[in-house]
C-alpha positions in Angstrom: 140.1 136.6 10.6 143.7 135.7 11.3 144.6 134.5 14.8 148.3 134.0 14.0 150.6 136.2 11.9 151.0 135.3 8.2 153.6 132.8 7.3 157.1 134.4 7.1 159.6 133.6 4.3 163.2 134.4 3.7 163.4 137.6 1.6 164.4 136.0 -1.7 161.8 133.3 -1.3 159.1 136.0 -0.6 160.2 137.8 -3.8 160.1 134.6 -5.8 156.5 133.8 -4.6 155.3 137.3 -5.3 156.4 136.9 -8.9 154.6 133.5 -9.0 151.3 134.9 -7.8 151.5 138.1 -9.9 152.3 136.3 -13.1 150.9 137.9 -16.3 148.4 135.2 -17.0 147.0 135.4 -13.5 146.9 139.2 -13.5 145.1 139.3 -16.9 142.5 136.8 -15.6 141.9 138.2 -12.1 143.2 141.7 -12.1 146.1 143.0 -9.9 143.9 143.7 -6.9 142.2 140.3 -6.8 145.4 138.4 -7.4 147.1 140.3 -4.5 144.2 139.7 -2.3 144.2 136.0 -3.1 148.0 135.7 -2.4 147.7 137.5 1.0 144.8 135.3 2.0 146.9 132.2 1.1 149.7 133.4 3.4 147.2 133.8 6.3 145.7 130.4 5.7 149.1 128.7 5.7 149.9 129.8 9.2 146.7 128.3 10.6 145.8 124.6 10.8 143.2 123.1 8.4 139.5 123.3 9.6 139.1 119.5 9.8 141.0 116.5 11.0 140.9 113.8 8.4 141.3 110.2 9.2 141.3 107.4 6.7 139.6 104.2 7.8 141.5 101.0 7.2 138.6 99.3 5.4 140.7 96.1 5.1 140.0 95.4 8.7 136.8 97.3 9.7 133.8 99.1 8.2 133.6 102.9 8.1 130.3 102.8 10.2 132.0 100.7 12.9 135.0 102.9 13.1 132.9 106.0 13.1 131.0 104.8 16.2 134.2 104.0 18.0 135.7 107.3 17.1 132.7 109.3 18.1 132.9 107.6 21.6 136.6 108.4 21.8 136.1 112.1 21.0 133.2 112.4 23.5 135.6 111.0 26.1 138.5 113.3 25.1 136.2 116.4 24.8 134.4 115.6 28.0 131.0 115.3 26.4 131.3 118.2 24.0 129.2 117.3 21.0 131.5 117.4 17.9 130.3 115.3 14.9 132.2 112.7 13.0 131.3 113.1 9.3 131.4 110.7 6.4 132.5 112.1 3.1 130.1 111.4 0.2 132.9 111.2 -2.5 135.7 109.7 -0.3 133.9 106.9 1.3 136.9 105.7 3.4 137.5 108.9 5.4 136.0 110.5 8.4 136.1 114.2 9.1 136.2 115.9 12.5 135.6 119.7 12.6 138.4 121.5 14.5 137.1 123.9 17.2 139.0 127.2 17.3 140.8 129.4 17.6 139.7 129.8 21.2 140.4 133.4 22.1 139.3 133.5 25.7 142.0 131.2 27.2 143.8 132.5 30.3 147.6 132.5 30.1 149.6 131.2 33.1 152.8 132.5 34.6 154.6 129.3 34.1 155.7 128.9 30.4 156.9 126.0 28.3 158.5 126.8 24.9 158.4 124.1 22.2 160.1 123.8 18.8 158.1 124.8 15.7 157.4 121.3 14.5 156.2 120.2 17.9 154.0 123.4 18.0 152.4 122.6 14.6 151.6 119.1 15.9 150.0 120.6 19.0 147.8 122.8 16.8 146.6 119.6 15.1 145.7 117.8 18.3 148.9 116.3 19.7 150.1 116.5 23.3 153.7 117.7 23.9 156.4 115.1 24.1 159.6 115.7 25.9 161.9 115.8 22.9 159.8 118.8 21.6 160.4 120.9 24.7 163.0 123.6 24.3 162.7 125.5 27.6 160.5 126.0 30.7 160.1 128.6 33.4 162.5 128.2 36.3 160.3 126.4 38.9 158.1 124.1 36.8 157.0 121.0 38.7 155.0 117.9 37.7 151.3 118.7 38.0 151.8 122.5 37.3 149.4 124.3 35.0 151.6 125.8 32.2 151.0 127.9 29.1 152.7 126.4 26.0 154.3 128.6 23.3 155.9 127.8 20.0 159.4 129.2 19.1 158.5 129.6 15.4 161.9 131.1 14.5 164.1 128.5 16.3 165.9 131.1 18.4 165.3 129.8 21.9 168.3 128.1 23.6 167.6 124.6 25.0 167.1 124.7 28.7 166.6 128.5 28.9 164.6 129.7 31.9 162.9 132.5 30.0 162.5 133.5 26.4 161.6 137.0 25.0 161.8 136.2 21.3 158.9 135.6 18.9 156.6 133.0 20.4 153.1 132.0 19.5 150.6 130.9 22.2 149.3 127.3 21.6 147.2 126.8 24.7 147.5 125.4 28.3 148.4 122.1 29.7 149.6 120.2 32.7 153.3 119.3 33.1 153.9 115.6 33.6 157.5 116.2 34.7 159.5 118.8 36.6 162.0 121.1 34.8 164.9 119.1 36.3 163.5 115.8 34.9 163.0 117.4 31.4 166.5 118.7 31.2 168.3 116.1 33.4 171.9 115.3 32.7 171.0 111.7 31.8 170.0 112.9 28.3 166.7 113.7 26.8 163.8 111.7 28.1 161.1 110.2 26.0 157.4 110.2 26.7 154.7 112.7 27.5 155.9 116.1 28.7 152.8 118.3 28.7 149.2 117.0 28.6 147.3 119.7 26.7 144.0 120.5 28.4 143.1 123.8 26.8 144.6 124.0 23.3 143.9 127.0 21.1 142.6 124.6 18.4 140.7 121.7 19.8 141.3 118.5 17.8 141.3 115.0 19.1 144.6 113.3 20.0 145.2 110.1 18.1 148.0 108.8 20.3 147.3 105.0 20.5 143.7 105.5 19.3 142.5 102.6 17.1 146.0 102.3 15.5 145.2 99.4 13.2 141.8 100.9 12.2 142.8 104.5 11.4 145.5 106.5 9.5 145.8 110.2 10.0 146.0 111.7 6.5 145.3 115.1 4.9 142.3 115.1 2.7 144.1 115.7 -0.7 146.5 112.9 0.1 143.5 110.5 0.3 142.2 111.9 -3.0 145.4 111.0 -4.8 145.1 107.2 -4.2 141.5 107.3 -5.4 142.6 109.1 -8.6 145.2 106.4 -9.3 142.4 103.9 -8.8 144.5 100.7 -8.4 142.7 97.4 -9.2 143.1 94.0 -7.6 145.9 92.0 -9.2 147.8 94.9 -10.7 151.4 95.9 -10.2 151.7 99.4 -8.7 154.7 101.5 -8.0 154.8 104.2 -5.3 158.1 105.9 -6.2 158.6 108.2 -3.2 156.5 106.4 -0.7 157.5 107.2 2.9 156.0 107.2 5.5 153.5 104.9 3.7 150.1 106.6 4.0 149.4 106.5 0.3 151.2 103.1 -0.1 148.9 101.5 2.4 145.8 103.2 0.9 146.7 101.9 -2.5 147.0 98.3 -1.1 143.7 98.7 0.7 141.9 99.9 -2.4 143.2 96.8 -4.2 141.8 94.6 -1.4 145.4 93.6 -0.7 145.5 91.7 -4.0 148.3 92.3 -6.4 151.6 94.0 -5.7 152.5 97.5 -4.4 156.2 98.3 -4.7 157.1 101.2 -2.4 160.5 102.9 -2.7 162.3 105.5 -0.6 166.0 106.3 -0.5 166.2 106.8 3.3 166.4 103.5 5.3 164.6 104.7 8.4 161.7 105.9 6.2 161.5 102.5 4.5 161.3 100.9 7.9 158.4 103.1 8.7 156.5 102.0 5.5 157.0 98.4 6.6 155.8 99.1 10.1 152.7 100.8 8.8 151.9 98.0 6.4 152.2 95.5 9.3 150.1 97.6 11.6 147.3 97.9 9.0 147.6 94.1 8.2 148.5 94.6 4.5 150.6 91.9 2.8 150.9 93.0 -0.8 153.3 95.8 0.0 157.0 95.3 -0.7 159.2 98.2 0.4 162.7 98.9 -0.8 165.4 101.4 0.1 166.3 102.8 -3.3 166.8 106.1 -5.2 163.8 106.5 -7.6 165.9 108.3 -10.1 167.9 105.1 -10.6 165.0 102.7 -10.6 165.1 101.9 -14.4 167.2 98.9 -15.3 169.3 99.2 -18.4 170.3 95.5 -18.3 168.2 92.3 -18.2 167.2 91.3 -14.7 167.3 87.9 -13.1 163.8 86.5 -13.2 163.6 86.1 -9.4 164.7 89.7 -8.6 161.8 91.4 -6.8 163.2 94.8 -6.1 164.6 97.7 -8.1 165.9 98.5 -10.6 163.0 97.5 -12.9 162.7 96.8 -16.6 160.9 99.3 -18.8 157.1 99.0 -18.9 156.9 97.0 -15.6 154.0 98.7 -13.9 150.2 99.1 -14.5 150.0 102.3 -12.5 152.6 104.6 -10.9 152.2 107.2 -8.2 154.9 109.9 -8.1 154.1 111.9 -5.0 157.3 113.9 -5.6 159.7 115.4 -3.1 158.8 119.1 -3.1 159.3 122.5 -1.3 156.3 121.6 0.9 154.9 125.1 1.0 151.3 123.8 1.1 151.7 122.2 4.5 149.6 123.7 7.3 150.1 125.1 9.9 153.5 126.8 9.1 154.3 130.2 10.5 158.0 130.5 9.4 159.3 128.7 6.3 163.0 128.3 6.7 164.2 127.0 3.3 166.3 129.2 1.1 165.5 130.0 -2.5 168.3 127.7 -3.6 166.5 124.8 -1.8 163.1 125.8 -3.1 164.3 125.8 -6.7 166.3 122.6 -6.4 163.1 120.4 -6.5 162.1 121.0 -10.2 165.1 119.2 -11.7 164.8 116.3 -9.3 161.1 115.9 -10.0 161.8 115.8 -13.7 164.4 113.0 -13.3 161.9 111.0 -11.3 159.1 111.7 -13.8 161.3 110.6 -16.7 162.0 107.3 -15.0 158.2 106.9 -14.1 157.2 107.3 -17.8 159.6 104.6 -18.9 158.6 102.2 -16.2 154.9 102.6 -17.0 153.1 100.1 -19.3 151.4 101.4 -22.4 147.8 102.2 -21.4 149.0 102.7 -17.8 148.2 105.6 -15.4 150.7 108.0 -13.9 149.6 110.3 -11.1 151.9 113.2 -10.2 151.3 115.1 -6.9 153.0 117.6 -4.6 152.1 119.4 -1.4 153.3 122.8 -2.5 151.9 125.9 -4.1 154.5 127.0 -6.7 154.0 126.9 -10.4 157.5 125.5 -11.2 156.8 122.3 -9.3 153.2 121.9 -10.4 151.6 123.4 -13.6 155.1 124.0 -15.2 155.9 120.4 -14.7 152.7 119.4 -16.5 153.5 121.7 -19.4 157.0 120.3 -19.6 155.8 116.6 -19.4 153.3 117.1 -22.2 155.9 118.7 -24.4 158.7 116.1 -23.5 156.6 112.9 -23.7 154.2 112.9 -26.6 152.9 109.5 -25.4 151.3 111.1 -22.3 147.8 112.6 -22.3 146.2 114.5 -19.4 143.2 112.8 -18.1 140.1 113.8 -16.0 140.4 113.1 -12.3 137.7 111.3 -10.3 136.9 112.5 -7.7 137.6 116.2 -8.5 137.2 118.0 -5.2 139.8 120.8 -5.4 139.9 123.7 -7.8 141.4 123.7 -11.3 145.1 124.4 -12.1 146.7 127.9 -11.7 147.3 130.1 -14.7 150.9 131.1 -15.5 152.5 128.0 -17.1 151.0 128.4 -20.6 148.5 125.6 -20.3 145.1 125.9 -22.0 141.9 126.4 -20.0 140.8 122.9 -20.9 144.1 121.5 -19.6 143.8 123.5 -16.4 140.4 122.0 -15.8 141.9 118.6 -15.9 144.3 119.4 -13.0 143.4 119.6 -9.4 144.9 122.3 -7.1 143.8 122.5 -3.5 144.0 126.2 -2.6 143.4 126.9 1.1 142.6 130.6 0.3 139.4 129.4 -1.6 137.5 129.9 1.7 137.4 132.7 4.2 139.6 132.1 7.3 136.8 132.2 9.9 137.4 129.6 12.7 134.8 127.4 14.2 133.0 127.4 17.6 130.4 125.1 19.0 127.5 127.5 18.0 128.6 127.9 14.4 129.2 124.2 14.2 125.6 123.5 15.3 124.2 126.0 12.9 126.0 124.4 9.9 124.5 121.7 7.8 126.5 118.5 7.0 126.7 119.6 3.3 128.2 123.0 4.4 130.8 121.3 6.6 131.8 118.8 3.8 132.1 121.7 1.3 134.3 123.6 3.8 136.5 120.5 4.5 137.1 120.1 0.7 138.6 123.6 0.6 140.0 124.3 4.1 142.8 121.8 3.8 146.5 121.8 3.0 147.8 123.2 -0.3 148.2 120.4 -2.8 148.4 119.6 -6.5 147.4 116.6 -8.6 147.8 115.7 -12.3 146.8 112.4 -13.9 148.3 111.1 -17.2 147.6 108.1 -19.3 150.4 106.6 -21.5 149.2 105.9 -25.0 149.5 102.4 -26.5 151.3 103.7 -29.6 155.0 103.4 -29.6 
């Protein structure tokens, strides 16, 4: 049952999505009523956080068992002895899953209010405390130590520093203010640091602020699956084309036992800096990160032998990951999607440019994995249909592990082709929430099965480039 309203889109984006999820192929397969039910369920799921927090263990420095023990102790401390399990995944043996408790419907709301921005609000729903830059407004007399109720301004209409706000706001839980209103909105400029310590969040997830930073990486479950599907081997040369902030990059390096070469590219300098910081934090040395536009990464001229970075000669890489820039509609939670239809439809041509470069940079016999965190056909199955038509050298390949569902109908792909694709669809499970009683009544297998489905919306395709010219 929905706790939050369904995700809201701009009118033309909503119309566009309705056409996607009522396409003829889908209607023929499911029927109009079932297709509509599935679409409405998806909209409800997207506004709620996933049912599990997923952390990837840095197996380069510690064993999963060791980190599991440390994490269990940390969660007990944070949850004041509440017994929440830490689960190992049978098919993804480098991740740990923590069930999210919530939504908690019996929390008392306080007179003092704090309004935070939408992005800050989403982070709170996934276990974060509130940091000062995320605070938009507070009640008039908030002092350090006060109990406050925290709300998210999901439409971005609250004015910074306002003393009250009557617009659309979503209750996130209760916390203790670490600062007074005058300190938060002081004339010396925005402060950094902790603003509200959440003590009664609507969704109870552990905070990972400074928790085992070199041992753990917070990552959505499908994002971990991607690196396993690429399956990099020690000694190979791997390209991560759109790599920031480096979650998949560092995972690839870990799977290779830090032996070989992982080239990571992103065209935004600050994001490249983040990749380097993450590689250093996780003690991985085989990663080389470059600030470069992936669409220009193919060299048309002979390179100098000692040149490490892009552009690269054709057929330079054993495996390539193209986790493409996308409309991001699969991200959870998201209650109000602000992008215009023009922005949403701008990604397909960019993805095709990147894909074309990737195919040329891949060695014959090499593996190319394409992924997005969105739900549209145009950025997912349509791209696969286009790729197979445009590049006869590419063949779709089975994915291991295959945890999500098959591809979505509507792009003209055959049933066999759809089975080779992997689409994580949050609406595949009922939106039910989790309390301590239902958690204790569930078997570990039930919880793992739920975690595989109740995650972000995501898409994966795996191609192999044939040896024939």
